[in-house]
C-alpha positions in Angstrom: 14.8 -25.7 -19.0 13.1 -22.7 -17.3 9.5 -21.9 -17.9 8.0 -18.5 -18.4 6.5 -18.5 -14.9 9.9 -19.0 -13.3 11.4 -16.3 -15.5 8.6 -14.0 -14.6 8.9 -14.8 -10.9 12.7 -14.0 -11.1 12.0 -10.7 -12.8 9.4 -9.7 -10.2 11.7 -10.8 -7.4 14.6 -8.7 -8.8 12.3 -5.7 -9.2 11.0 -6.0 -5.6 14.6 -6.3 -4.4 15.5 -3.1 -6.3 12.5 -1.3 -4.7 13.4 -2.5 -1.2 17.0 -1.3 -1.6 15.8 2.0 -2.9 13.4 2.6 0.0 15.9 1.4 2.6 18.4 4.1 1.6 16.0 6.8 2.9 13.7 5.4 5.7 12.3 8.8 6.4 10.5 8.6 3.1 8.7 5.5 4.2 7.8 7.0 7.6 6.5 10.2 6.0 4.4 8.3 3.4 2.8 6.2 6.2 2.0 9.2 8.3 0.5 11.1 5.3 -1.6 8.0 4.4 -3.0 7.7 7.9 -3.8 11.4 8.1 -5.5 11.3 4.7 -7.4 8.2 5.9 -8.6 10.0 9.0 -9.6 13.0 6.9 -11.7 10.8 4.6 -13.4 9.4 7.7 -14.2 12.9 8.9 -15.9 13.7 5.6 -17.9 10.5 5.9 -16.5 8.5 3.0 -17.8 5.3 4.5 -14.6 3.2 4.8 -14.7 1.5 8.2 -11.6 2.0 10.4 -10.5 -1.4 11.6 -7.1 -3.1 12.2 -6.9 -4.4 8.7 -7.6 -1.1 6.9 -5.3 0.9 9.2 -2.6 -1.8 8.8 -2.8 -1.6 5.0 -2.6 2.2 5.1 0.3 2.2 7.6 2.3 -0.2 5.5 1.4 1.1 2.1 1.0 4.8 2.8 -0.8 6.8 0.2 -0.7 3.9 -2.2 -2.3 1.6 0.4 -5.0 4.3 0.9 -5.6 4.3 -2.8 -6.0 0.6 -2.8 -8.5 0.7 0.0 -10.5 3.4 -1.8 -10.6 1.4 -5.0 -11.7 -1.8 -3.1 -14.4 0.2 -1.3 -15.7 1.8 -4.5 -15.8 -1.6 -6.3 -17.5 -3.2 -3.4 -14.9 -5.9 -3.0 -13.8 -5.1 0.5 -14.2 -2.5 3.2 
């Protein structure tokens, strides 16, 4: 008998597999998103937003692109990290 946790994990895994296949069809989209995220991150630093540039924050932005930058901004505003 499967539990709700296992069923939820299966649904999340299938969704992540779908997203992975969707992004791998066009790798230039991932590259452009990462470059735009890093450029936006540097622009925020120029205007003195206060997020420190270190290996972790740059790594999150490089992998997540604009979404990763949004995550770092939210964490910075909430005072949880960065």
